[in-house]
VEXKOL-102758 format. One line per 8 residues: their letters; for each residue x, y, z of N, C-alpha, C. Coordinates in nm, 4 decimals, decimal comma. Layout:
N
A	X Y Z X Y Z X Y Z  ... $
//
This chain:
159
MTIRRYTE	8,0969 2,3169 -4,3038 8,1257 2,4364 -4,2270 8,0598 2,4236 -4,0899  8,1341 2,4618 -3,9882 8,0811 2,4604 -3,8527 8,0895 2,6018 -3,7952  7,9958 2,6314 -3,7063 7,9998 2,7560 -3,6310 8,0366 2,7174 -3,4891  8,1382 2,7813 -3,4355 8,1879 2,7452 -3,3026 8,2381 2,8699 -3,2314  8,2620 2,8542 -3,1004 8,3210 2,9633 -3,0218 8,4634 2,9882 -3,0729  8,5023 3,1130 -3,0775 8,6368 3,1456 -3,1258 8,7432 3,1027 -3,0246  8,8624 3,0817 -3,0751 8,9788 3,0558 -2,9911 9,0844 3,1618 -3,0246  9,1844 3,1709 -2,9407 9,2892 3,2705 -2,9620 9,3560 3,2547 -3,0985 $
SDLPAMIS	9,3673 3,1326 -3,1471 9,4319 3,1114 -3,2771 9,3486 3,1654 -3,3936  9,2202 3,1930 -3,3692 9,1334 3,2495 -3,4727 9,1496 3,4003 -3,4875  9,2109 3,4645 -3,3889 9,2142 3,6108 -3,3852 9,2707 3,6772 -3,5109  9,3823 3,6325 -3,5677 9,4304 3,7016 -3,6883 9,3272 3,7028 -3,8018  9,2600 3,5910 -3,8252 9,1584 3,5860 -3,9310 9,0379 3,6720 -3,8942  8,9971 3,6676 -3,7678 8,8832 3,7476 -3,7232 8,9108 3,8967 -3,7409  9,0289 3,9389 -3,7011 9,0671 4,0799 -3,7130 9,0688 4,1214 -3,8598  9,1219 4,0362 -3,9445 9,1281 4,0662 -4,0874 8,9875 4,0802 -4,1470 $
IWNEVVED	8,8978 3,9883 -4,1147 8,7612 3,9932 -4,1679 8,6879 4,1154 -4,1131  8,7006 4,1395 -3,9827 8,6357 4,2556 -3,9219 8,6834 4,3849 -3,9894  8,8162 4,3977 -4,0051 8,8728 4,5184 -4,0653 8,8276 4,5365 -4,2099  8,8091 4,4277 -4,2805 8,7620 4,4365 -4,4187 8,6253 4,5046 -4,4234  8,5363 4,4680 -4,3311 8,4030 4,5294 -4,3275 8,4137 4,6763 -4,2842  8,4962 4,7034 -4,1850 8,5145 4,8422 -4,1405 8,5691 4,9266 -4,2557  8,6682 4,8757 -4,3272 8,7276 4,9505 -4,4386 8,6276 4,9744 -4,5511  8,5349 4,8794 -4,5726 8,4318 4,8983 -4,6756 8,3510 5,0244 -4,6461 $
GIAFPQEE	8,3269 5,0513 -4,5176 8,2598 5,1743 -4,4765 8,1124 5,1820 -4,5109  8,0461 5,0672 -4,5278 7,9051 5,0689 -4,5678 7,8143 4,9882 -4,4749  7,8692 4,9329 -4,3663 7,7846 4,8503 -4,2799 7,8116 4,8692 -4,1312  7,9348 4,8730 -4,0883 7,9671 4,8861 -3,9460 7,9877 5,0327 -3,9103  7,9444 5,0738 -3,7906 7,9670 5,2126 -3,7504 8,1121 5,2429 -3,7136  8,1906 5,1417 -3,6808 8,3295 5,1641 -3,6416 8,4094 5,2238 -3,7576  8,5049 5,3071 -3,7213 8,5963 5,3641 -3,8203 8,7406 5,3237 -3,7936  8,7695 5,2848 -3,6693 8,9049 5,2454 -3,6319 8,9262 5,0971 -3,6639 $
LLDSKTGA	9,0392 5,0668 -3,7245 9,0740 4,9280 -3,7522 9,1305 4,8631 -3,6263  9,1116 4,7343 -3,6152 9,1676 4,6585 -3,5040 9,3096 4,6147 -3,5369  9,3953 4,6102 -3,4365 9,5265 4,5469 -3,4505 9,5259 4,4252 -3,3583  9,6379 4,3592 -3,3449 9,6387 4,2360 -3,2655 9,6007 4,2617 -3,1198  9,6421 4,3742 -3,0648 9,6105 4,4048 -2,9245 9,4647 4,4475 -2,9087  9,4217 4,5480 -2,9878 9,2846 4,5974 -2,9735 9,1830 4,4920 -3,0182  9,2206 4,4103 -3,1163 9,1319 4,3032 -3,1616 9,1105 4,1983 -3,0536  9,2185 4,1561 -2,9889 9,2069 4,0567 -2,8813 9,1192 4,1120 -2,7684 $
EFFAAQDF	9,1389 4,2392 -2,7331 9,0586 4,3015 -2,6272 8,9120 4,3134 -2,6684  8,8881 4,3556 -2,7905 8,7514 4,3747 -2,8412 8,6736 4,2433 -2,8396  8,7313 4,1396 -2,8960 8,6595 4,0119 -2,9030 8,6441 3,9484 -2,7653  8,7428 3,9645 -2,6782 8,7335 3,9097 -2,5417 8,6249 3,9797 -2,4607  8,5929 4,1026 -2,4944 8,4931 4,1798 -2,4194 8,3494 4,1414 -2,4532  8,3291 4,0619 -2,5570 8,1938 4,0229 -2,5975 8,1422 3,9102 -2,5082  8,0108 3,8966 -2,4986 7,9536 3,7833 -2,4252 7,9832 3,6522 -2,4976  7,9852 3,6585 -2,6313 8,0159 3,5398 -2,7113 8,0643 3,5865 -2,8480 $
CGVADDGG	8,1622 3,5174 -2,9014 8,2066 3,5356 -3,0397 8,2037 3,3997 -3,1065  8,1358 3,3928 -3,2175 8,1329 3,2698 -3,2951 8,2063 3,2893 -3,4256  8,2671 3,1823 -3,4740 8,3337 3,1872 -3,6042 8,2776 3,0785 -3,6943  8,2741 3,1086 -3,8226 8,2404 3,0108 -3,9247 8,3709 2,9478 -3,9702  8,3860 2,8203 -3,9406 8,5084 2,7463 -3,9690 8,4816 2,6538 -4,0879  8,5475 2,6826 -4,1985 8,5315 2,6023 -4,3197 8,6593 2,5226 -4,3422  8,6641 2,4032 -4,2846 8,7809 2,3168 -4,2994 8,9068 2,3735 -4,2393  8,8941 2,4435 -4,1289 9,0107 2,5001 -4,0621 9,0406 2,6440 -4,0982 $
TVVGLYIL	8,9595 2,7024 -4,1863 8,9754 2,8426 -4,2246 8,8570 2,9218 -4,1729  8,8833 3,0287 -4,0999 8,7770 3,1159 -4,0520 8,7315 3,2040 -4,1679  8,6014 3,1932 -4,2026 8,5479 3,2684 -4,3161 8,4431 3,3708 -4,2730  8,4083 3,3723 -4,1448 8,3109 3,4681 -4,0946 8,3077 3,4645 -3,9434  8,2389 3,5608 -3,8848 8,2319 3,5678 -3,7388 8,1111 3,6476 -3,6962  8,0763 3,6324 -3,5689 7,9790 3,7222 -3,5089 8,0191 3,7546 -3,3668  7,9712 3,8708 -3,3218 7,9879 3,9109 -3,1825 7,8488 3,9255 -3,1232  7,8355 3,8912 -2,9957 7,7068 3,8956 -2,9259 7,7289 3,9586 -2,7897 $
HPNNIGRC	7,6443 4,0553 -2,7543 7,6591 4,1271 -2,6276 7,5269 4,1944 -2,5918  7,5121 4,2397 -2,4675 7,3904 4,3119 -2,4314 7,3772 4,4409 -2,5123  7,2535 4,4757 -2,5420 7,2263 4,6010 -2,6111 7,2096 4,7148 -2,5120  7,1805 4,6785 -2,3868 7,1572 4,7788 -2,2848 7,1832 4,7157 -2,1485  7,1481 4,7849 -2,0420 7,1736 4,7360 -1,9061 7,0445 4,7341 -1,8247  7,0533 4,6803 -1,7043 6,9446 4,6867 -1,6078 6,8134 4,6333 -1,6610  6,7093 4,7156 -1,6559 6,5748 4,6743 -1,6945 6,5642 4,6400 -1,8427  6,6631 4,6761 -1,9188 6,6662 4,6423 -2,0621 6,7783 4,5422 -2,0924 $
GHICNASY	6,8365 4,4833 -1,9887 6,9489 4,3925 -2,0061 6,9152 4,2605 -2,0726  6,7868 4,2317 -2,0907 6,7447 4,1084 -2,1584 6,7484 4,1232 -2,3107  6,7819 4,2439 -2,3563 6,7910 4,2690 -2,5001 6,9382 4,2634 -2,5407  6,9664 4,1820 -2,6421 7,1050 4,1708 -2,6893 7,1190 4,2323 -2,8276  7,2419 4,2408 -2,8699 7,2787 4,2980 -2,9978 7,3884 4,2094 -3,0566  7,3994 4,2070 -3,1874 7,5027 4,1266 -3,2518 7,5482 4,1955 -3,3799  7,6664 4,1590 -3,4239 7,7201 4,2041 -3,5524 7,7808 4,0835 -3,6214  7,7754 4,0856 -3,7526 7,8225 3,9736 -3,8345 7,9189 4,0237 -3,9400 $
AVSSACRG	8,0212 3,9449 -3,9676 8,1185 3,9792 -4,0719 8,1565 3,8519 -4,1459  8,1526 3,8591 -4,2782 8,1892 3,7460 -4,3631 8,2980 3,7930 -4,4584  8,3987 3,7102 -4,4741 8,5056 3,7400 -4,5684 8,4472 3,7657 -4,7071  8,4983 3,8683 -4,7756 8,4454 3,9006 -4,9085 8,4570 3,7822 -5,0045  8,5558 3,6967 -4,9838 8,5725 3,5794 -5,0702 8,4629 3,4757 -5,0504  8,3889 3,4860 -4,9409 8,2872 3,3844 -4,9095 8,1455 3,4399 -4,9071  8,1278 3,5638 -4,9445 7,9931 3,6212 -4,9449 7,9091 3,5561 -5,0538  7,7799 3,5440 -5,0267 7,6888 3,4797 -5,1209 7,6819 3,3295 -5,1043 $
KHVGEKLV	7,7479 3,2753 -5,0032 7,7508 3,1297 -4,9809 7,6731 3,0903 -4,8544  7,5869 3,1781 -4,8070 7,5001 3,1538 -4,6908 7,5754 3,1402 -4,5593  7,6978 3,1924 -4,5546 7,7737 3,1924 -4,4297 7,7030 3,2821 -4,3281  7,6577 3,3979 -4,3732 7,5890 3,4906 -4,2849 7,4656 3,4292 -4,2212  7,3894 3,3563 -4,2982 7,2688 3,2919 -4,2444 7,3038 3,1912 -4,1349  7,4083 3,1138 -4,1572 7,4511 3,0172 -4,0552 7,4955 3,0893 -3,9281  7,5658 3,2011 -3,9444 7,6094 3,2789 -3,8290 7,4898 3,3360 -3,7531  7,3932 3,3916 -3,8245 7,2754 3,4502 -3,7599 7,1975 3,3442 -3,6830 $
LHCLETAK	7,1733 3,2301 -3,7446 7,0960 3,1247 -3,6782 7,1677 3,0726 -3,5538  7,2986 3,0548 -3,5618 7,3764 3,0114 -3,4460 7,3703 3,1170 -3,3366  7,3821 3,2420 -3,3757 7,3794 3,3534 -3,2817 7,2456 3,3599 -3,2082  7,1355 3,3404 -3,2788 7,0035 3,3427 -3,2151 6,9921 3,2335 -3,1094  7,0406 3,1150 -3,1419 7,0373 3,0045 -3,0443 7,1280 3,0340 -2,9249  7,2453 3,0873 -2,9520 7,3390 3,1206 -2,8447 7,2799 3,2276 -2,7533  7,2167 3,3272 -2,8118 7,1550 3,4342 -2,7325 7,0489 3,3768 -2,6383  6,9691 3,2844 -2,6877 6,8684 3,2186 -2,6015 6,9352 3,1448 -2,4865 $
LLGFGIMQ	7,0404 3,0705 -2,5186 7,1118 2,9946 -2,4152 7,1728 3,0863 -2,3097  7,2111 3,2064 -2,3488 7,2692 3,3025 -2,2554 7,1632 3,3785 -2,1762  7,0361 3,3504 -2,2042 6,9277 3,4102 -2,1273 6,8689 3,5377 -2,1825  6,9074 3,5777 -2,3022 6,8485 3,6962 -2,3628 6,7086 3,6632 -2,4151  6,6200 3,7623 -2,4174 6,4831 3,7425 -2,4640 6,4522 3,8102 -2,5959  6,5340 3,9084 -2,6328 6,5137 3,9846 -2,7557 6,6505 4,0162 -2,8146  6,6584 4,0117 -2,9470 6,7775 4,0614 -3,0155 6,7351 4,1843 -3,0944  6,8130 4,2899 -3,0829 6,7838 4,4140 -3,1529 6,9064 4,4584 -3,2299 $
FNAVVESN	6,8835 4,4968 -3,3545 6,9882 4,5578 -3,4356 6,9573 4,7064 -3,4444  7,0502 4,7890 -3,4045 7,0273 4,9327 -3,3947 7,0468 5,0072 -3,5259  7,1322 4,9568 -3,6121 7,1747 5,0392 -3,7257 7,2016 4,9570 -3,8510  7,0984 4,8912 -3,9043 7,1140 4,8205 -4,0312 7,0958 4,9241 -4,1422  7,1986 4,9408 -4,2224 7,1939 5,0408 -4,3292 7,0884 4,9990 -4,4315  7,0025 5,0943 -4,4666 6,8886 5,0654 -4,5547 6,9311 5,0012 -4,6868  7,0449 5,0418 -4,7408 7,0903 4,9865 -4,8693 7,1560 4,8494 -4,8557  7,1725 4,7992 -4,7332 7,2311 4,6665 -4,7114 7,1220 4,5606 -4,7315 $
IHARHLYE	7,0793 4,5483 -4,8553 6,9637 4,4658 -4,8916 6,9843 4,3190 -4,8553  7,1038 4,2651 -4,8773 7,1269 4,1237 -4,8479 7,1073 4,0949 -4,6997  7,1626 4,1791 -4,6137 7,1449 4,1602 -4,4696 6,9980 4,1767 -4,4318  6,9321 4,2774 -4,4840 6,7921 4,3017 -4,4492 6,7042 4,1848 -4,4914  6,7260 4,1323 -4,6097 6,6463 4,0166 -4,6548 6,6709 3,8958 -4,5652  6,7964 3,8738 -4,5279 6,8291 3,7628 -4,4382 6,7568 3,7801 -4,3054  6,7672 3,8963 -4,2444 6,7038 3,9178 -4,1143 6,5531 3,8967 -4,1230  6,4912 3,9489 -4,2274 6,3463 3,9320 -4,2431 6,3100 3,7862 -4,2678 $
RVGFRQLG	6,3908 3,7139 -4,3434 6,3654 3,5727 -4,3723 6,3671 3,4869 -4,2458  6,4532 3,5216 -4,1485 6,4613 3,4402 -4,0261 6,3706 3,4935 -3,9152  6,2902 3,5986 -3,9442 6,1882 3,6403 -3,8501 6,2042 3,7757 -3,7840  6,3086 3,8503 -3,8157 6,3238 3,9842 -3,7596 6,2167 4,0770 -3,8165  6,1770 4,1751 -3,7361 6,0812 4,2764 -3,7798 6,1495 4,4127 -3,7763  6,1222 4,4901 -3,8795 6,1769 4,6257 -3,8853 6,0952 4,7162 -3,7946  6,1642 4,7980 -3,7152 6,0976 4,8883 -3,6212 6,0630 5,0238 -3,6819  6,1292 5,0623 -3,7867 6,1080 5,1930 -3,8471 6,2287 5,2317 -3,9290 $
VIPKGFRM	6,2464 5,3608 -3,9484 6,3590 5,4134 -4,0252 6,4119 5,5367 -3,9524  6,5419 5,5439 -3,9406 6,6061 5,6640 -3,8874 6,6715 5,7345 -4,0060  6,6137 5,8467 -4,0470 6,6654 5,9152 -4,1662 6,8102 5,9607 -4,1458  6,8900 5,9322 -4,2457 7,0296 5,9776 -4,2496 7,1059 5,9397 -4,1232  7,0830 5,8196 -4,0724 7,1455 5,7761 -3,9486 7,2847 5,7170 -3,9631  7,3298 5,6945 -4,0853 7,4603 5,6295 -4,1069 7,5403 5,7101 -4,2079  7,6612 5,7461 -4,1681 7,7516 5,8176 -4,2601 7,8348 5,7148 -4,3346  7,8154 5,7096 -4,4646 7,8883 5,6159 -4,5495 8,0332 5,6628 -4,5639 $
KDGHYENI	8,1171 5,5719 -4,6099 8,2599 5,6026 -4,6240 8,2845 5,7243 -4,7131  8,2013 5,7411 -4,8146 8,2204 5,8546 -4,9057 8,1626 5,9852 -4,8511  8,1034 5,9803 -4,7309 8,0556 6,1012 -4,6660 7,9064 6,1270 -4,6752  7,8363 6,0601 -4,7659 7,6914 6,0839 -4,7727 7,6208 6,0011 -4,6648  7,5003 6,0406 -4,6327 7,4252 5,9746 -4,5263 7,3156 5,8865 -4,5839  7,2960 5,7717 -4,5207 7,1878 5,6805 -4,5583 7,1025 5,6502 -4,4363  6,9808 5,6109 -4,4631 6,8885 5,5735 -4,3565 6,9337 5,4436 -4,2907  6,8995 5,4303 -4,1622 6,9198 5,3027 -4,0942 6,7845 5,2484 -4,0499 $
CPYYIEL	6,7785 5,1165 -4,0433 6,6558 5,0457 -4,0108 6,6801 4,9570 -3,8894  6,6285 4,9956 -3,7738 6,6401 4,9061 -3,6570 6,5520 4,7826 -3,6752  6,6000 4,6703 -3,6276 6,5272 4,5426 -3,6357 6,5272 4,4764 -3,4988  6,4278 4,3890 -3,4766 6,4273 4,3081 -3,3544 6,3615 4,1736 -3,3803  6,3906 4,0792 -3,2910 6,3243 3,9496 -3,2914 6,3133 3,9026 -3,1481  6,1992 3,8443 -3,1128 6,1858 3,7820 -2,9821 6,2481 3,6436 -2,9905  6,3265 3,6095 -2,8902 6,3986 3,4818 -2,8912 6,3163 3,3730 -2,8210 $
//
């Protein structure tokens, strides 16, 4: 498996994987699904998009962009999505590690995650394993698909 910059031919798989996570309603704040037009625009607007390519099949992706502007513009943010068929195979870890290196190359000094859902234990363990630190807890900061609220845990790492 290789992690590489996305190409236009990756867009259908990227949109499908992204929408799968959005539809799950337990990790991403977005509620609107991407279509071919909005997906192409969304991914093109990022500073970098990486895909996990497993023998010519896109099985995961990440987006990387600034978390803020101006005096806080050195802080970036990222999101990761892995196809449900490939979860548990360390695809996410490969995406995170590639993303951290890419963020450094782009000149960012800190990566911050604003809204990691407290019950997303697999993601939280991964982030902590690679060196992220939890900043605190925002009570009831995320509305789950079923309507109940869960805490979110912001994380950061110096690059």
